[in-house]
All heavy atoms as TSV, in Angstrom:
chain	resi	resn	atom	element	x	y	z
A	1	MET	N	N	17.555	-40.820	33.907
A	1	MET	CA	C	16.713	-39.815	33.303
A	1	MET	C	C	15.584	-40.530	32.570
A	1	MET	O	O	15.798	-41.487	31.843
A	1	MET	CB	C	17.550	-38.969	32.351
A	1	MET	CG	C	16.767	-37.805	31.804
A	1	MET	SD	S	17.647	-36.822	30.617
A	1	MET	CE	C	18.745	-35.890	31.601
A	2	ASP	N	N	14.431	-40.022	32.742
A	2	ASP	CA	C	13.238	-40.621	32.166
A	2	ASP	C	C	13.051	-40.139	30.730
A	2	ASP	O	O	13.222	-38.953	30.421
A	2	ASP	CB	C	12.030	-40.244	33.036
A	2	ASP	CG	C	10.806	-41.004	32.636
A	2	ASP	OD1	O	10.867	-42.238	32.564
A	2	ASP	OD2	O	9.786	-40.342	32.394
A	3	VAL	N	N	12.698	-41.031	29.827
A	3	VAL	CA	C	12.496	-40.687	28.413
A	3	VAL	C	C	11.322	-39.728	28.267
A	3	VAL	O	O	11.350	-38.806	27.437
A	3	VAL	CB	C	12.253	-41.973	27.581
A	3	VAL	CG1	C	11.944	-41.635	26.136
A	3	VAL	CG2	C	13.450	-42.889	27.644
A	4	GLY	N	N	10.299	-39.884	29.048
A	4	GLY	CA	C	9.124	-39.011	28.985
A	4	GLY	C	C	9.486	-37.580	29.322
A	4	GLY	O	O	8.995	-36.633	28.699
A	5	ALA	N	N	10.370	-37.394	30.329
A	5	ALA	CA	C	10.780	-36.047	30.718
A	5	ALA	C	C	11.584	-35.384	29.606
A	5	ALA	O	O	11.446	-34.180	29.350
A	5	ALA	CB	C	11.601	-36.110	32.000
A	6	VAL	N	N	12.407	-36.153	28.928
A	6	VAL	CA	C	13.198	-35.612	27.812
A	6	VAL	C	C	12.271	-35.190	26.672
A	6	VAL	O	O	12.430	-34.122	26.073
A	6	VAL	CB	C	14.238	-36.648	27.327
A	6	VAL	CG1	C	14.917	-36.178	26.049
A	6	VAL	CG2	C	15.255	-36.925	28.408
A	7	LEU	N	N	11.288	-36.017	26.369
A	7	LEU	CA	C	10.336	-35.672	25.305
A	7	LEU	C	C	9.535	-34.419	25.659
A	7	LEU	O	O	9.284	-33.565	24.800
A	7	LEU	CB	C	9.407	-36.853	25.032
A	7	LEU	CG	C	10.043	-38.074	24.375
A	7	LEU	CD1	C	9.016	-39.191	24.226
A	7	LEU	CD2	C	10.629	-37.707	23.023
A	8	ILE	N	N	9.139	-34.303	26.895
A	8	ILE	CA	C	8.389	-33.123	27.332
A	8	ILE	C	C	9.272	-31.881	27.240
A	8	ILE	O	O	8.828	-30.815	26.801
A	8	ILE	CB	C	7.849	-33.319	28.765
A	8	ILE	CG1	C	6.749	-34.380	28.745
A	8	ILE	CG2	C	7.335	-32.019	29.339
A	8	ILE	CD1	C	6.257	-34.788	30.107
A	9	ALA	N	N	10.552	-32.009	27.613
A	9	ALA	CA	C	11.474	-30.880	27.520
A	9	ALA	C	C	11.682	-30.472	26.065
A	9	ALA	O	O	11.692	-29.274	25.729
A	9	ALA	CB	C	12.807	-31.238	28.167
A	10	ILE	N	N	11.821	-31.447	25.177
A	10	ILE	CA	C	12.002	-31.150	23.753
A	10	ILE	C	C	10.754	-30.466	23.198
A	10	ILE	O	O	10.838	-29.487	22.440
A	10	ILE	CB	C	12.340	-32.438	22.966
A	10	ILE	CG1	C	13.740	-32.917	23.341
A	10	ILE	CG2	C	12.242	-32.207	21.469
A	10	ILE	CD1	C	14.103	-34.267	22.764
A	11	ALA	N	N	9.592	-30.961	23.595
A	11	ALA	CA	C	8.344	-30.349	23.135
A	11	ALA	C	C	8.223	-28.914	23.659
A	11	ALA	O	O	7.767	-28.021	22.941
A	11	ALA	CB	C	7.154	-31.181	23.594
A	12	GLY	N	N	8.640	-28.673	24.882
A	12	GLY	CA	C	8.589	-27.321	25.445
A	12	GLY	C	C	9.503	-26.360	24.713
A	12	GLY	O	O	9.122	-25.235	24.387
A	13	VAL	N	N	10.722	-26.796	24.431
A	13	VAL	CA	C	11.674	-25.953	23.696
A	13	VAL	C	C	11.164	-25.719	22.278
A	13	VAL	O	O	11.215	-24.599	21.756
A	13	VAL	CB	C	13.083	-26.600	23.688
A	13	VAL	CG1	C	14.007	-25.871	22.734
A	13	VAL	CG2	C	13.666	-26.613	25.086
A	14	GLY	N	N	10.663	-26.773	21.655
A	14	GLY	CA	C	10.117	-26.640	20.296
A	14	GLY	C	C	8.930	-25.677	20.257
A	14	GLY	O	O	8.800	-24.868	19.342
A	15	GLY	N	N	8.068	-25.765	21.250
A	15	GLY	CA	C	6.920	-24.867	21.319
A	15	GLY	C	C	7.346	-23.419	21.513
A	15	GLY	O	O	6.777	-22.502	20.920
A	16	THR	N	N	8.346	-23.201	22.346
A	16	THR	CA	C	8.845	-21.849	22.581
A	16	THR	C	C	9.443	-21.265	21.307
A	16	THR	O	O	9.149	-20.131	20.937
A	16	THR	CB	C	9.902	-21.854	23.696
A	16	THR	OG1	O	9.317	-22.382	24.884
A	16	THR	CG2	C	10.430	-20.466	23.961
A	17	LEU	N	N	10.283	-22.045	20.637
A	17	LEU	CA	C	10.888	-21.576	19.382
A	17	LEU	C	C	9.838	-21.396	18.287
A	17	LEU	O	O	9.873	-20.435	17.517
A	17	LEU	CB	C	11.977	-22.533	18.929
A	17	LEU	CG	C	13.197	-22.634	19.843
A	17	LEU	CD1	C	14.148	-23.699	19.306
A	17	LEU	CD2	C	13.893	-21.294	19.949
A	18	GLY	N	N	8.900	-22.324	18.214
A	18	GLY	CA	C	7.830	-22.230	17.222
A	18	GLY	C	C	6.954	-21.005	17.447
A	18	GLY	O	O	6.551	-20.335	16.497
A	19	GLY	N	N	6.679	-20.690	18.696
A	19	GLY	CA	C	5.879	-19.505	19.006
A	19	GLY	C	C	6.575	-18.234	18.575
A	19	GLY	O	O	5.950	-17.310	18.037
A	20	ALA	N	N	7.879	-18.188	18.786
A	20	ALA	CA	C	8.644	-17.008	18.368
A	20	ALA	C	C	8.631	-16.871	16.849
A	20	ALA	O	O	8.478	-15.763	16.309
A	20	ALA	CB	C	10.079	-17.101	18.881
A	21	LEU	N	N	8.778	-17.980	16.146
A	21	LEU	CA	C	8.752	-17.933	14.687
A	21	LEU	C	C	7.388	-17.509	14.159
A	21	LEU	O	O	7.295	-16.713	13.218
A	21	LEU	CB	C	9.142	-19.296	14.109
A	21	LEU	CG	C	10.596	-19.713	14.308
A	21	LEU	CD1	C	10.809	-21.143	13.797
A	21	LEU	CD2	C	11.525	-18.755	13.583
A	22	LEU	N	N	6.317	-18.031	14.759
A	22	LEU	CA	C	4.974	-17.648	14.334
A	22	LEU	C	C	4.702	-16.172	14.608
A	22	LEU	O	O	4.073	-15.481	13.795
A	22	LEU	CB	C	3.929	-18.514	15.032
A	22	LEU	CG	C	3.851	-19.961	14.558
A	22	LEU	CD1	C	2.837	-20.735	15.405
A	22	LEU	CD2	C	3.474	-20.024	13.087
A	23	THR	N	N	5.187	-15.670	15.722
A	23	THR	CA	C	5.016	-14.253	16.040
A	23	THR	C	C	5.749	-13.383	15.038
A	23	THR	O	O	5.209	-12.387	14.543
A	23	THR	CB	C	5.527	-13.963	17.463
A	23	THR	OG1	O	4.808	-14.772	18.393
A	23	THR	CG2	C	5.356	-12.517	17.826
A	24	GLN	N	N	6.967	-13.750	14.697
A	24	GLN	CA	C	7.738	-12.990	13.719
A	24	GLN	C	C	7.080	-13.032	12.343
A	24	GLN	O	O	7.010	-12.022	11.657
A	24	GLN	CB	C	9.168	-13.540	13.632
A	24	GLN	CG	C	10.057	-12.761	12.688
A	24	GLN	CD	C	10.262	-11.327	13.139
A	24	GLN	OE1	O	10.389	-11.069	14.323
A	24	GLN	NE2	N	10.265	-10.410	12.191
A	25	ARG	N	N	6.573	-14.184	11.974
A	25	ARG	CA	C	5.905	-14.321	10.678
A	25	ARG	C	C	4.654	-13.443	10.627
A	25	ARG	O	O	4.386	-12.795	9.610
A	25	ARG	CB	C	5.543	-15.786	10.456
A	25	ARG	CG	C	4.958	-16.064	9.124
A	25	ARG	CD	C	4.743	-17.547	8.943
A	25	ARG	NE	N	4.048	-17.804	7.699
A	25	ARG	CZ	C	3.520	-18.948	7.385
A	25	ARG	NH1	N	3.609	-19.970	8.217
A	25	ARG	NH2	N	2.906	-19.117	6.246
A	26	GLY	N	N	3.896	-13.410	11.703
A	26	GLY	CA	C	2.706	-12.561	11.759
A	26	GLY	C	C	3.058	-11.085	11.680
A	26	GLY	O	O	2.377	-10.304	11.006
A	27	ALA	N	N	4.137	-10.692	12.351
A	27	ALA	CA	C	4.572	-9.294	12.305
A	27	ALA	C	C	5.035	-8.919	10.903
A	27	ALA	O	O	4.741	-7.821	10.418
A	27	ALA	CB	C	5.695	-9.062	13.313
A	28	ASP	N	N	5.736	-9.827	10.238
A	28	ASP	CA	C	6.177	-9.574	8.860
A	28	ASP	C	C	4.980	-9.415	7.929
A	28	ASP	O	O	4.958	-8.535	7.075
A	28	ASP	CB	C	7.082	-10.694	8.355
A	28	ASP	CG	C	8.438	-10.701	9.029
A	28	ASP	OD1	O	8.814	-9.683	9.653
A	28	ASP	OD2	O	9.124	-11.749	8.948
A	29	ARG	N	N	3.992	-10.267	8.092
A	29	ARG	CA	C	2.794	-10.191	7.259
A	29	ARG	C	C	2.055	-8.879	7.496
A	29	ARG	O	O	1.603	-8.234	6.543
A	29	ARG	CB	C	1.873	-11.372	7.555
A	29	ARG	CG	C	0.651	-11.388	6.646
A	29	ARG	CD	C	-0.281	-12.548	6.959
A	29	ARG	NE	N	0.399	-13.813	6.761
A	29	ARG	CZ	C	0.290	-14.862	7.562
A	29	ARG	NH1	N	-0.471	-14.789	8.634
A	29	ARG	NH2	N	0.916	-15.976	7.299
A	30	ALA	N	N	1.933	-8.467	8.738
A	30	ALA	CA	C	1.258	-7.208	9.045
A	30	ALA	C	C	2.002	-6.018	8.450
A	30	ALA	O	O	1.391	-5.099	7.896
A	30	ALA	CB	C	1.130	-7.039	10.557
A	31	LYS	N	N	3.324	-6.033	8.525
A	31	LYS	CA	C	4.134	-4.954	7.953
A	31	LYS	C	C	3.980	-4.911	6.434
A	31	LYS	O	O	3.872	-3.847	5.841
A	31	LYS	CB	C	5.600	-5.153	8.348
A	31	LYS	CG	C	6.486	-4.028	7.936
A	31	LYS	CD	C	6.159	-2.766	8.681
A	31	LYS	CE	C	7.189	-1.703	8.397
A	31	LYS	NZ	N	6.843	-0.454	9.038
A	32	ARG	N	N	3.971	-6.084	5.800
A	32	ARG	CA	C	3.810	-6.138	4.347
A	32	ARG	C	C	2.450	-5.594	3.927
A	32	ARG	O	O	2.352	-4.845	2.957
A	32	ARG	CB	C	3.969	-7.572	3.872
A	32	ARG	CG	C	4.056	-7.710	2.367
A	32	ARG	CD	C	4.354	-9.132	1.974
A	32	ARG	NE	N	4.516	-9.803	3.175
A	32	ARG	CZ	C	4.447	-11.080	3.532
A	32	ARG	NH1	N	4.311	-11.851	2.843
A	32	ARG	NH2	N	4.566	-11.643	4.648
A	33	CYS	N	N	1.401	-5.952	4.663
A	33	CYS	CA	C	0.065	-5.427	4.364
A	33	CYS	C	C	0.036	-3.913	4.527
A	33	CYS	O	O	-0.580	-3.200	3.726
A	33	CYS	CB	C	-0.979	-6.074	5.264
A	33	CYS	SG	S	-1.365	-7.770	4.842
A	34	GLU	N	N	0.681	-3.415	5.567
A	34	GLU	CA	C	0.727	-1.970	5.800
A	34	GLU	C	C	1.447	-1.264	4.651
A	34	GLU	O	O	0.986	-0.220	4.164
A	34	GLU	CB	C	1.444	-1.685	7.116
A	34	GLU	CG	C	1.527	-0.219	7.453
A	34	GLU	CD	C	2.300	0.029	8.732
A	34	GLU	OE1	O	2.566	-0.935	9.479
A	34	GLU	OE2	O	2.637	1.190	8.983
A	35	LEU	N	N	2.550	-1.819	4.191
A	35	LEU	CA	C	3.285	-1.227	3.076
A	35	LEU	C	C	2.472	-1.250	1.787
A	35	LEU	O	O	2.477	-0.286	1.019
A	35	LEU	CB	C	4.614	-1.947	2.867
A	35	LEU	CG	C	5.672	-1.716	3.943
A	35	LEU	CD1	C	6.884	-2.610	3.686
A	35	LEU	CD2	C	6.083	-0.261	3.989
A	36	GLU	N	N	1.752	-2.342	1.547
A	36	GLU	CA	C	0.914	-2.432	0.353
A	36	GLU	C	C	-0.213	-1.407	0.390
A	36	GLU	O	O	-0.520	-0.786	-0.633
A	36	GLU	CB	C	0.345	-3.839	0.213
A	36	GLU	CG	C	1.367	-4.876	-0.199
A	36	GLU	CD	C	0.813	-6.283	-0.190
A	36	GLU	OE1	O	-0.398	-6.458	0.067
A	36	GLU	OE2	O	1.595	-7.217	-0.447
A	37	MET	N	N	-0.818	-1.230	1.543
A	37	MET	CA	C	-1.890	-0.238	1.663
A	37	MET	C	C	-1.347	1.168	1.471
A	37	MET	O	O	-1.978	2.006	0.802
A	37	MET	CB	C	-2.590	-0.367	3.024
A	37	MET	CG	C	-3.470	-1.573	3.113
A	37	MET	SD	S	-4.491	-1.772	4.610
A	37	MET	CE	C	-3.963	-0.559	5.733
A	38	THR	N	N	-0.176	1.445	2.020
A	38	THR	CA	C	0.437	2.763	1.844
A	38	THR	C	C	0.769	3.002	0.384
A	38	THR	O	O	0.521	4.085	-0.150
A	38	THR	CB	C	1.713	2.865	2.700
A	38	THR	OG1	O	1.378	2.627	4.065
A	38	THR	CG2	C	2.365	4.220	2.562
A	39	ARG	N	N	1.302	2.002	-0.278
A	39	ARG	CA	C	1.646	2.122	-1.700
A	39	ARG	C	C	0.385	2.354	-2.535
A	39	ARG	O	O	0.369	3.196	-3.439
A	39	ARG	CB	C	2.365	0.863	-2.170
A	39	ARG	CG	C	2.914	0.982	-3.565
A	39	ARG	CD	C	3.716	-0.253	-3.988
A	39	ARG	NE	N	4.832	-0.502	-3.084
A	39	ARG	CZ	C	5.030	-1.639	-2.434
A	39	ARG	NH1	N	4.180	-2.631	-2.576
A	39	ARG	NH2	N	6.074	-1.787	-1.646
A	40	ALA	N	N	-0.676	1.630	-2.239
A	40	ALA	CA	C	-1.931	1.805	-2.978
A	40	ALA	C	C	-2.500	3.204	-2.754
A	40	ALA	O	O	-3.007	3.835	-3.689
A	40	ALA	CB	C	-2.949	0.752	-2.547
A	41	PHE	N	N	-2.404	3.693	-1.525
A	41	PHE	CA	C	-2.893	5.040	-1.223
A	41	PHE	C	C	-2.093	6.083	-1.992
A	41	PHE	O	O	-2.661	7.021	-2.568
A	41	PHE	CB	C	-2.785	5.296	0.285
A	41	PHE	CG	C	-3.220	6.670	0.685
A	41	PHE	CD1	C	-4.557	7.005	0.732
A	41	PHE	CD2	C	-2.277	7.632	1.006
A	41	PHE	CE1	C	-4.958	8.276	1.091
A	41	PHE	CE2	C	-2.660	8.906	1.371
A	41	PHE	CZ	C	-4.008	9.231	1.411
A	42	GLU	N	N	-0.783	5.924	-2.045
A	42	GLU	CA	C	0.069	6.869	-2.771
A	42	GLU	C	C	-0.217	6.828	-4.272
A	42	GLU	O	O	-0.259	7.866	-4.931
A	42	GLU	CB	C	1.551	6.574	-2.513
A	42	GLU	CG	C	2.009	6.935	-1.124
A	42	GLU	CD	C	1.914	8.414	-0.839
A	42	GLU	OE1	O	2.212	9.221	-1.737
A	42	GLU	OE2	O	1.534	8.768	0.291
A	43	GLU	N	N	-0.418	5.629	-4.819
A	43	GLU	CA	C	-0.733	5.520	-6.240
A	43	GLU	C	C	-2.061	6.193	-6.557
A	43	GLU	O	O	-2.193	6.864	-7.582
A	43	GLU	CB	C	-0.766	4.049	-6.661
A	43	GLU	CG	C	0.597	3.410	-6.739
A	43	GLU	CD	C	0.530	1.933	-7.078
A	43	GLU	OE1	O	-0.581	1.395	-7.290
A	43	GLU	OE2	O	1.597	1.302	-7.142
A	44	ALA	N	N	-3.048	6.013	-5.687
A	44	ALA	CA	C	-4.346	6.656	-5.902
A	44	ALA	C	C	-4.207	8.172	-5.829
A	44	ALA	O	O	-4.816	8.904	-6.631
A	44	ALA	CB	C	-5.353	6.169	-4.859
A	45	ARG	N	N	-3.398	8.664	-4.916
A	45	ARG	CA	C	-3.200	10.111	-4.789
A	45	ARG	C	C	-2.496	10.658	-6.027
A	45	ARG	O	O	-2.894	11.698	-6.570
A	45	ARG	CB	C	-2.377	10.429	-3.543
A	45	ARG	CG	C	-2.254	11.918	-3.255
A	45	ARG	CD	C	-1.523	12.192	-1.960
A	45	ARG	NE	N	-0.188	11.645	-1.920
A	45	ARG	CZ	C	0.877	12.207	-2.497
A	45	ARG	NH1	N	0.754	13.321	-3.163
A	45	ARG	NH2	N	2.061	11.643	-2.394
A	46	GLU	N	N	-1.474	9.951	-6.514
A	46	GLU	CA	C	-0.769	10.393	-7.715
A	46	GLU	C	C	-1.693	10.376	-8.924
A	46	GLU	O	O	-1.661	11.281	-9.756
A	46	GLU	CB	C	0.447	9.501	-7.969
A	46	GLU	CG	C	1.558	9.691	-6.967
A	46	GLU	CD	C	2.667	8.670	-7.122
A	46	GLU	OE1	O	2.594	7.836	-8.062
A	46	GLU	OE2	O	3.600	8.700	-6.299
A	47	HIS	N	N	-2.537	9.348	-9.018
A	47	HIS	CA	C	-3.481	9.258	-10.127
A	47	HIS	C	C	-4.462	10.424	-10.073
A	47	HIS	O	O	-4.778	11.033	-11.104
A	47	HIS	CB	C	-4.225	7.925	-10.066
A	47	HIS	CG	C	-5.136	7.686	-11.217
A	47	HIS	ND1	N	-6.359	8.279	-11.333
A	47	HIS	CD2	C	-4.979	6.926	-12.323
A	47	HIS	CE1	C	-6.932	7.892	-12.443
A	47	HIS	NE2	N	-6.124	7.068	-13.068
A	48	ARG	N	N	-4.942	10.751	-8.892
A	48	ARG	CA	C	-5.878	11.859	-8.725
A	48	ARG	C	C	-5.221	13.181	-9.101
A	48	ARG	O	O	-5.829	14.013	-9.781
A	48	ARG	CB	C	-6.384	11.886	-7.281
A	48	ARG	CG	C	-7.477	12.876	-7.027
A	48	ARG	CD	C	-8.061	12.759	-5.615
A	48	ARG	NE	N	-7.038	12.753	-4.578
A	48	ARG	CZ	C	-6.790	11.735	-3.767
A	48	ARG	NH1	N	-7.477	10.619	-3.854
A	48	ARG	NH2	N	-5.845	11.816	-2.847
A	49	GLU	N	N	-3.965	13.381	-8.704
A	49	GLU	CA	C	-3.258	14.610	-9.053
A	49	GLU	C	C	-3.030	14.715	-10.558
A	49	GLU	O	O	-3.174	15.794	-11.134
A	49	GLU	CB	C	-1.929	14.681	-8.307
A	49	GLU	CG	C	-2.069	14.933	-6.830
A	49	GLU	CD	C	-0.745	14.883	-6.093
A	49	GLU	OE1	O	0.297	14.672	-6.756
A	49	GLU	OE2	O	-0.754	15.046	-4.863
A	50	LEU	N	N	-2.693	13.609	-11.199
A	50	LEU	CA	C	-2.498	13.607	-12.646
A	50	LEU	C	C	-3.799	13.936	-13.361
A	50	LEU	O	O	-3.820	14.746	-14.297
A	50	LEU	CB	C	-1.969	12.248	-13.107
A	50	LEU	CG	C	-1.801	12.065	-14.613
A	50	LEU	CD1	C	-0.779	13.054	-15.160
A	50	LEU	CD2	C	-1.393	10.636	-14.920
A	51	ARG	N	N	-4.879	13.319	-12.916
A	51	ARG	CA	C	-6.182	13.580	-13.528
A	51	ARG	C	C	-6.577	15.037	-13.344
A	51	ARG	O	O	-7.070	15.683	-14.274
A	51	ARG	CB	C	-7.228	12.651	-12.908
A	51	ARG	CG	C	-8.522	12.622	-13.676
A	51	ARG	CD	C	-9.457	11.562	-13.163
A	51	ARG	NE	N	-9.767	11.821	-11.765
A	51	ARG	CZ	C	-10.050	10.881	-10.882
A	51	ARG	NH1	N	-10.047	9.630	-11.232
A	51	ARG	NH2	N	-10.333	11.202	-9.634
A	52	ARG	N	N	-6.327	15.584	-12.172
A	52	ARG	CA	C	-6.652	16.979	-11.899
A	52	ARG	C	C	-5.861	17.911	-12.814
A	52	ARG	O	O	-6.410	18.860	-13.375
A	52	ARG	CB	C	-6.368	17.323	-10.438
A	52	ARG	CG	C	-6.728	18.748	-10.079
A	52	ARG	CD	C	-6.452	19.040	-8.620
A	52	ARG	NE	N	-7.362	18.279	-7.789
A	52	ARG	CZ	C	-7.036	17.697	-6.647
A	52	ARG	NH1	N	-5.811	17.805	-6.180
A	52	ARG	NH2	N	-7.928	17.034	-5.951
A	53	SER	N	N	-4.582	17.631	-12.990
A	53	SER	CA	C	-3.769	18.497	-13.856
A	53	SER	C	C	-4.221	18.383	-15.314
A	53	SER	O	O	-4.240	19.382	-16.033
A	53	SER	CB	C	-2.286	18.162	-13.714
A	53	SER	OG	O	-2.004	16.899	-14.254
A	54	CYS	N	N	-4.603	17.198	-15.747
A	54	CYS	CA	C	-5.098	17.037	-17.121
A	54	CYS	C	C	-6.391	17.810	-17.336
A	54	CYS	O	O	-6.562	18.486	-18.360
A	54	CYS	CB	C	-5.307	15.565	-17.442
A	54	CYS	SG	S	-3.787	14.628	-17.635
A	55	TYR	N	N	-7.314	17.737	-16.376
A	55	TYR	CA	C	-8.563	18.481	-16.504
A	55	TYR	C	C	-8.315	19.987	-16.461
A	55	TYR	O	O	-8.982	20.750	-17.159
A	55	TYR	CB	C	-9.560	18.088	-15.409
A	55	TYR	CG	C	-10.293	16.807	-15.711
A	55	TYR	CD1	C	-10.267	15.745	-14.813
A	55	TYR	CD2	C	-11.008	16.652	-16.884
A	55	TYR	CE1	C	-10.937	14.572	-15.085
A	55	TYR	CE2	C	-11.682	15.484	-17.162
A	55	TYR	CZ	C	-11.653	14.444	-16.265
A	55	TYR	OH	O	-12.311	13.277	-16.534
A	56	THR	N	N	-7.339	20.417	-15.669
A	56	THR	CA	C	-7.006	21.840	-15.605
A	56	THR	C	C	-6.492	22.317	-16.957
A	56	THR	O	O	-6.914	23.377	-17.455
A	56	THR	CB	C	-5.952	22.095	-14.518
A	56	THR	OG1	O	-6.461	21.647	-13.265
A	56	THR	CG2	C	-5.588	23.556	-14.424
A	57	GLU	N	N	-5.605	21.545	-17.562
A	57	GLU	CA	C	-5.083	21.912	-18.877
A	57	GLU	C	C	-6.181	21.900	-19.930
A	57	GLU	O	O	-6.246	22.799	-20.790
A	57	GLU	CB	C	-3.959	20.957	-19.282
A	57	GLU	CG	C	-2.700	21.115	-18.460
A	57	GLU	CD	C	-1.644	20.096	-18.821
A	57	GLU	OE1	O	-1.731	19.517	-19.943
A	57	GLU	OE2	O	-0.742	19.875	-18.009
A	58	LEU	N	N	-7.056	20.901	-19.885
A	58	LEU	CA	C	-8.158	20.831	-20.838
A	58	LEU	C	C	-9.072	22.045	-20.693
A	58	LEU	O	O	-9.478	22.653	-21.685
A	58	LEU	CB	C	-8.951	19.536	-20.624
A	58	LEU	CG	C	-10.199	19.375	-21.492
A	58	LEU	CD1	C	-9.798	19.257	-22.957
A	58	LEU	CD2	C	-10.994	18.165	-21.050
A	59	HIS	N	N	-9.392	22.407	-19.456
A	59	HIS	CA	C	-10.262	23.549	-19.209
A	59	HIS	C	C	-9.607	24.836	-19.708
A	59	HIS	O	O	-10.262	25.680	-20.334
A	59	HIS	CB	C	-10.568	23.658	-17.712
A	59	HIS	CG	C	-11.614	24.652	-17.388
A	59	HIS	ND1	N	-11.348	25.989	-17.284
A	59	HIS	CD2	C	-12.942	24.507	-17.156
A	59	HIS	CE1	C	-12.457	26.633	-16.992
A	59	HIS	NE2	N	-13.436	25.756	-16.918
A	60	ARG	N	N	-8.318	25.007	-19.455
A	60	ARG	CA	C	-7.596	26.185	-19.924
A	60	ARG	C	C	-7.604	26.260	-21.446
A	60	ARG	O	O	-7.890	27.306	-22.033
A	60	ARG	CB	C	-6.158	26.151	-19.410
A	60	ARG	CG	C	-5.356	27.412	-19.787
A	60	ARG	CD	C	-3.867	27.236	-19.610
A	60	ARG	NE	N	-3.414	26.210	-20.563
A	60	ARG	CZ	C	-2.553	25.255	-20.272
A	60	ARG	NH1	N	-2.052	25.153	-19.074
A	60	ARG	NH2	N	-2.194	24.375	-21.182
A	61	ASP	N	N	-7.310	25.140	-22.091
A	61	ASP	CA	C	-7.292	25.129	-23.552
A	61	ASP	C	C	-8.679	25.377	-24.137
A	61	ASP	O	O	-8.810	26.056	-25.162
A	61	ASP	CB	C	-6.727	23.803	-24.064
A	61	ASP	CG	C	-5.250	23.629	-23.733
A	61	ASP	OD1	O	-4.592	24.640	-23.404
A	61	ASP	OD2	O	-4.758	22.481	-23.801
A	62	ALA	N	N	-9.710	24.841	-23.510
A	62	ALA	CA	C	-11.074	25.070	-23.982
A	62	ALA	C	C	-11.441	26.544	-23.863
A	62	ALA	O	O	-12.090	27.108	-24.751
A	62	ALA	CB	C	-12.055	24.208	-23.201
A	63	ARG	N	N	-11.039	27.190	-22.775
A	63	ARG	CA	C	-11.297	28.624	-22.625
A	63	ARG	C	C	-10.561	29.434	-23.679
A	63	ARG	O	O	-11.106	30.376	-24.245
A	63	ARG	CB	C	-10.867	29.099	-21.246
A	63	ARG	CG	C	-11.962	29.050	-20.254
A	63	ARG	CD	C	-11.523	29.831	-19.017
A	63	ARG	NE	N	-12.539	29.683	-18.036
A	63	ARG	CZ	C	-13.551	30.530	-17.900
A	63	ARG	NH1	N	-13.630	31.583	-18.648
A	63	ARG	NH2	N	-14.466	30.306	-16.985
A	64	GLN	N	N	-9.307	29.079	-23.935
A	64	GLN	CA	C	-8.541	29.789	-24.959
A	64	GLN	C	C	-9.187	29.601	-26.329
A	64	GLN	O	O	-9.287	30.545	-27.112
A	64	GLN	CB	C	-7.092	29.290	-24.992
A	64	GLN	CG	C	-6.268	29.751	-23.824
A	64	GLN	CD	C	-4.860	29.163	-23.847
A	64	GLN	OE1	O	-4.557	28.280	-24.640
A	64	GLN	NE2	N	-4.013	29.661	-22.971
A	65	PHE	N	N	-9.658	28.406	-26.605
A	65	PHE	CA	C	-10.322	28.136	-27.870
A	65	PHE	C	C	-11.599	28.955	-27.982
A	65	PHE	O	O	-11.878	29.573	-29.015
A	65	PHE	CB	C	-10.620	26.641	-27.985
A	65	PHE	CG	C	-11.285	26.246	-29.266
A	65	PHE	CD1	C	-10.570	26.223	-30.440
A	65	PHE	CD2	C	-12.627	25.899	-29.290
A	65	PHE	CE1	C	-11.171	25.850	-31.633
A	65	PHE	CE2	C	-13.233	25.537	-30.471
A	65	PHE	CZ	C	-12.510	25.505	-31.646
A	66	SER	N	N	-12.379	28.969	-26.915
A	66	SER	CA	C	-13.623	29.742	-26.905
A	66	SER	C	C	-13.346	31.233	-27.070
A	66	SER	O	O	-14.049	31.929	-27.815
A	66	SER	CB	C	-14.370	29.484	-25.596
A	66	SER	OG	O	-15.532	30.259	-25.536
A	67	THR	N	N	-12.325	31.714	-26.409
A	67	THR	CA	C	-11.959	33.137	-26.526
A	67	THR	C	C	-11.518	33.452	-27.941
A	67	THR	O	O	-11.913	34.469	-28.507
A	67	THR	CB	C	-10.835	33.480	-25.523
A	67	THR	OG1	O	-11.276	33.174	-24.202
A	67	THR	CG2	C	-10.447	34.943	-25.615
A	68	THR	N	N	-10.738	32.576	-28.526
A	68	THR	CA	C	-10.258	32.778	-29.903
A	68	THR	C	C	-11.440	32.791	-30.864
A	68	THR	O	O	-11.513	33.632	-31.776
A	68	THR	CB	C	-9.267	31.670	-30.298
A	68	THR	OG1	O	-8.191	31.682	-29.381
A	68	THR	CG2	C	-8.748	31.895	-31.696
A	69	LEU	N	N	-12.382	31.902	-30.682
A	69	LEU	CA	C	-13.555	31.871	-31.555
A	69	LEU	C	C	-14.379	33.145	-31.435
A	69	LEU	O	O	-14.848	33.701	-32.432
A	69	LEU	CB	C	-14.441	30.664	-31.239
A	69	LEU	CG	C	-13.979	29.328	-31.769
A	69	LEU	CD1	C	-14.969	28.237	-31.348
A	69	LEU	CD2	C	-13.846	29.340	-33.276
A	70	SER	N	N	-14.565	33.621	-30.214
A	70	SER	CA	C	-15.391	34.822	-30.019
A	70	SER	C	C	-14.688	36.060	-30.566
A	70	SER	O	O	-15.330	36.990	-31.040
A	70	SER	CB	C	-15.741	35.012	-28.551
A	70	SER	OG	O	-14.577	35.281	-27.800
A	71	LEU	N	N	-13.368	36.095	-30.524
A	71	LEU	CA	C	-12.625	37.239	-31.073
A	71	LEU	C	C	-12.658	37.234	-32.601
A	71	LEU	O	O	-12.711	38.285	-33.230
A	71	LEU	CB	C	-11.186	37.229	-30.586
A	71	LEU	CG	C	-10.966	37.543	-29.102
A	71	LEU	CD1	C	-9.491	37.395	-28.752
A	71	LEU	CD2	C	-11.481	38.910	-28.732
A	72	ASP	N	N	-12.602	36.070	-33.208
A	72	ASP	CA	C	-12.603	35.963	-34.656
A	72	ASP	C	C	-13.971	36.319	-35.243
A	72	ASP	O	O	-14.052	36.789	-36.370
A	72	ASP	CB	C	-12.215	34.554	-35.105
A	72	ASP	CG	C	-10.708	34.293	-34.926
A	72	ASP	OD1	O	-9.962	35.272	-34.788
A	72	ASP	OD2	O	-10.317	33.111	-34.924
A	73	LEU	N	N	-15.039	36.111	-34.510
A	73	LEU	CA	C	-16.389	36.396	-35.005
A	73	LEU	C	C	-16.707	37.885	-34.936
A	73	LEU	O	O	-17.599	38.356	-35.622
A	73	LEU	CB	C	-17.411	35.618	-34.220
A	73	LEU	CG	C	-17.341	34.084	-34.388
A	73	LEU	CD1	C	-18.355	33.417	-33.483
A	73	LEU	CD2	C	-17.569	33.706	-35.840
A	74	SER	N	N	-15.977	38.644	-34.147
A	74	SER	CA	C	-16.285	40.073	-33.983
A	74	SER	C	C	-15.817	40.894	-35.141
A	74	SER	O	O	-15.065	40.646	-35.966
A	74	SER	CB	C	-15.624	40.597	-32.733
A	74	SER	OG	O	-16.084	39.895	-31.610
């Protein structure tokens, strides 16, 4: 058996295994990025909903205050 053929076979097996590992690592990275983007989108949506509810309450209270003031002046 030739030493060169053994080295070439080892390099081929190593390349095949290395390619599989690199592919898996890339897929993991893509999945992690997707999860981070989804999480950021959900946080932004929750923040927007919270802000909307706060402004709704503020507007309601301001109207009640204005109504109370106009009733007291009459």
